[in-house]
N, C-alpha and C positions, 0 to 999 in steps of 0.2 A: 384133579384136573379142573373142577368147577371154578375154583378161585383164580386159576390162571386164565380161564375163559372170561371171567368178570374183568380181569385186568386188561385183557386185549380189547374188550368192548369199551371199557372206561378210557383207555388211551385213544381209541378211535374217535370217541365223542369229544374228548378234550382237544384233539388235533382239529377236528371240525370246527369247534368253537373259535379256534385261533386262525381259521381259514388256511390251515396247513394241509391242503388237500393231498399233496404228494405223500405226506406221512400217513394220512388216513388210508390211502390206497396200499401202502406198504403192509398194512394190517389186514387187508382183504386178499382173499385168494384171487388169482388172475381171472378166473371165470366166475367170481362171486356175483351174486345178484341182490339188488335192492328194489323193494316194492314200497314206494311211499304211499301213505294212506289215501290222499286225494287222487293222485294219478292212478294208483292201483284200483281204487274203487270205481272211479268214473270211466277211465279209459283202458283199464286192464293193462296198464303200463308196467313193464318189468325192465329194469336197467341191468343188463348182464355184461360183466367184464369191466375192467378198469376204465376204458374210454367212455363207456356208457354211464358209469357211476360219476365220472368227472363231468360229463355233459349234464347230468342231473344237478350237480352243484352249481354249474354255470347258469342253468335255467332258473334254479331257485333264487340265486342272488340277482338275477335280472328282474324278478318280481318283487323281492323283498330286500330292503336295505339293512334289515336286522333280522337275524334268526338266532335265538338263544335258547338253550336247554338249561333249566334251573332245577334245583332240588332233586337231582337224579337219584333214584334208589335202584340198586342193582341186585337182582335175585337170580342165583344160579338154578337152573332146572335141567339137569342132565347135561347134555352138550350144548344147551341153549342158555341164553341170558335174557331175562326179562328186565326191561328198564322202564320204570315209571317216572314221570317227570312233569314239569310245567314247561310249556312251550310259549315263547314270546316271539312274535314276528311283527314287523312293521312294513307296510306296503311302500314300495319304492316311490310310486307316483302319488298315491293318496296320503301317505304319512299315517294312515290309520294303524293303530297298534291292536293286536289281539294277544291275549294272555289266556291260555287254556291248558287243562290237563292233557297229557299225551302219553303214549306208551309205544314201545318197540320190542320186538323179539329178534335176537340174533342167534344164528347157529354157528358154532366154531368147530372146525375140524383141523387137526394137525397144526394148531397154533395160528390159524387164519380164519377170518370171518368168511363163510361160504354163502350165507343167506341172511338178509335182514329185511324186516317188514315193520313199518310203523302203522299205528292204529289211531283212530280218532277218539277212542275211549279206552280206559283201563280195562273195562269189562271185556271188550273184544280181545285184548291181548291176554288177559287171564284165561279166557276160554281157549285161545290158541295154544297155550301150554298146559291145559288141563287143570287149571287152578281156579275154577269158577268160585267166586266168593259170594 
């Protein structure tokens, strides 16, 4: 099951990269939840359900003209998938580019993503799945 979970997460990230948000949501459970690193840490924000996750995408691209995940490495961990990557964003108004490491953990159940959370550091994500290095 772990390789199937990796493929579901990979497809979701690839669809996100192409801004095919309807396809992303097809891979998420109807009541799936997404906790982005910044909003989750600062505002304790959780986006639950397709409409809320879609709202997150809209808000993200209101702030950034470019959001790209590069060099993604997928690691199955039980029913979760750890993704380590480089994140590149460019401010919509400022044009300032940021390129930094990032990570996310996705939980997959019955072929759908039910929970996802991004982290500002790989160390945090590794701890979240019990793989402190």
